[in-house]
Every structure is written in structure tokens, then in C-alpha cells.
Backbone bond lengths (Angstrom), bond angles and torsions (degrees), N, CA, C in turn:
res aa  C-N    CA-C-N  psi(-1)  N-CA   C-N-CA  omega(-1)  CA-C   N-CA-C  phi
1 M - - - 1.454 - - 1.526 109.72 -
2 D 1.296 115.22 152.37 1.465 119.91 -179.90 1.513 111.11 -75.97
3 S 1.318 115.06 144.21 1.457 119.93 174.94 1.512 109.93 -77.26
4 Y 1.314 116.09 151.99 1.451 121.11 175.07 1.520 106.93 -66.91
5 P 1.326 118.59 129.46 1.467 121.44 -173.10 1.531 114.69 -53.38
6 C 1.316 117.03 -35.82 1.466 119.50 -176.72 1.524 112.80 -89.19
7 S 1.313 117.01 -12.03 1.467 121.30 -178.17 1.529 109.84 -139.85
8 P 1.322 117.58 78.19 1.461 119.65 179.70 1.527 110.77 -54.34
9 G 1.306 116.19 135.30 1.453 120.91 179.47 1.521 114.51 89.54
10 L 1.336 117.97 -3.59 1.463 120.68 -177.64 1.524 111.39 -62.02
11 C 1.305 117.35 -44.81 1.459 121.16 -179.16 1.530 110.37 -58.98
12 E 1.309 116.69 -47.59 1.456 121.29 -179.83 1.525 111.41 -63.00
13 L 1.317 116.86 -39.29 1.467 121.74 178.55 1.528 110.79 -63.12
14 L 1.332 116.10 -45.98 1.461 120.39 179.71 1.527 110.97 -64.49
15 E 1.327 116.78 -43.56 1.463 120.21 179.15 1.527 111.34 -62.88
16 A 1.327 116.85 -42.55 1.464 120.82 179.87 1.530 111.38 -62.58
17 A 1.327 116.26 -29.17 1.464 121.10 179.10 1.532 111.88 -86.00
18 G 1.334 116.68 -1.27 1.450 120.85 178.75 1.516 114.63 80.31
19 V 1.322 116.72 18.24 1.470 121.02 -179.85 1.526 109.12 -78.80
20 G 1.320 116.31 130.05 1.453 120.85 178.08 1.515 112.76 -125.41
21 R 1.327 115.91 -12.75 1.468 121.32 -179.32 1.513 109.42 -132.31
22 L 1.334 115.31 137.13 1.464 121.52 177.44 1.524 109.48 -118.70
23 V 1.318 116.58 143.27 1.458 122.91 171.68 1.514 105.70 -109.57
24 V 1.344 115.94 122.27 1.460 121.14 -173.98 1.521 110.22 -112.00
25 A 1.330 116.05 133.03 1.467 123.01 174.45 1.521 106.80 -148.46
26 G 1.312 117.74 157.82 1.456 118.99 179.20 1.504 113.12 177.17
27 V 1.322 114.39 -173.85 1.452 119.85 -176.19 1.514 114.42 -99.20
28 A 1.277 118.86 -32.02 1.467 121.58 -177.24 1.526 109.08 -105.87
29 T 1.337 114.92 82.30 1.458 120.77 -173.93 1.518 113.26 -52.88
30 S 1.319 117.63 -49.26 1.456 119.71 -175.49 1.523 112.47 -76.33
31 G 1.309 117.32 -8.88 1.463 120.00 179.32 1.515 111.50 -108.06
32 T 1.308 115.71 -86.79 1.465 119.98 -171.68 1.520 113.93 -67.92
33 V 1.310 118.13 -43.32 1.466 119.80 -178.85 1.522 110.25 -65.17
34 L 1.307 117.37 -46.15 1.453 120.93 -178.71 1.531 111.50 -64.96
35 S 1.329 117.39 -46.75 1.466 119.02 -178.00 1.528 111.43 -67.95
36 T 1.325 117.73 -38.09 1.462 120.69 177.80 1.524 110.69 -65.51
37 T 1.328 116.84 -42.26 1.458 121.36 179.02 1.520 110.91 -63.19
38 R 1.313 117.15 -45.46 1.470 120.72 178.76 1.525 111.22 -62.64
39 W 1.329 117.25 -42.29 1.457 120.82 178.66 1.519 110.10 -62.17
40 A 1.317 116.93 -47.96 1.459 121.07 -175.92 1.527 111.67 -62.92
41 I 1.307 116.87 -44.13 1.465 120.44 177.94 1.524 110.10 -64.78
42 G 1.320 115.98 -43.28 1.462 121.01 -179.54 1.518 114.24 -63.70
43 T 1.329 117.01 -24.02 1.454 120.41 179.88 1.523 112.01 -99.55
44 G 1.336 116.78 3.75 1.453 120.33 172.81 1.513 117.29 100.42
45 F 1.317 118.29 2.99 1.460 119.75 177.20 1.521 109.84 -78.65
46 K 1.316 116.29 149.22 1.455 121.34 169.74 1.523 105.36 -83.66
47 V 1.339 116.40 137.20 1.462 120.10 -172.35 1.520 111.14 -128.44
48 T 1.320 115.09 136.08 1.456 122.43 170.51 1.517 106.78 -117.98
49 V 1.336 116.14 124.06 1.466 120.22 174.98 1.520 106.61 -95.23
50 C 1.303 115.90 121.16 1.461 122.12 -177.22 1.538 108.53 -82.26
51 A 1.315 115.96 89.74 1.463 121.28 -174.73 1.524 112.85 -59.71
52 D 1.317 117.48 -32.77 1.463 120.21 -179.79 1.525 112.52 -70.64
53 A 1.332 116.97 -13.41 1.462 120.73 -179.81 1.523 111.90 -105.98
54 L 1.332 116.19 17.99 1.463 121.18 177.48 1.522 109.10 -109.36
55 P 1.323 117.25 147.05 1.463 119.85 -174.50 1.521 115.37 -76.59
56 T 1.332 118.16 -24.93 1.466 119.53 -175.21 1.508 110.12 -144.84
57 D 1.323 115.26 176.30 1.462 120.45 174.12 1.527 108.66 -113.33
58 E 1.326 116.62 40.90 1.460 121.19 -173.07 1.521 114.63 -70.08
59 I 1.318 118.87 -10.50 1.455 120.63 178.32 1.524 107.91 -116.75
60 P 1.338 116.80 101.16 1.469 119.70 -179.48 1.526 110.77 -56.12
61 G 1.313 115.41 135.03 1.459 120.32 178.88 1.518 113.05 91.49
62 L 1.326 118.27 -23.92 1.461 120.47 178.41 1.519 109.40 -84.88
63 C 1.304 116.62 -40.71 1.467 121.14 -179.79 1.521 108.66 -117.65
64 P 1.338 116.48 128.75 1.474 118.79 179.36 1.516 112.41 -68.94
């Protein structure tokens, strides 16, 4: 699996710890939350985006 660009080895670390699902929340929805979510899904993790912990609904379909 590909490493997360900003944290090389993150995928391997999470897999070694038995992590299969990530909950994502943050401040920059169109930047960090979106890119992290895309990376996680692309590498096979199950992802939950915590819409109540996001500042805006700037990405239609991502936040209800």
C-alpha cells in the first residue's frame, strides 16, 4: 500500500496495529480532510467522515 505523502510509513504503522477503520475530522475540509479520506479509501481502509466535526459543508456529498 502507498504511504501517506506527509507521513511516510503511516499505512504500515496502522496495519501493524490492526487498524482497519479511520474516523476523519478536521478544519480544512477541501484540503486535509478530503485528501486524507481519499488516501485512506484508496489504500483499503474503511473510512467514516465525522460531519459534525467539520467546519463547513463546502464539499457536496461529503457533509450532509
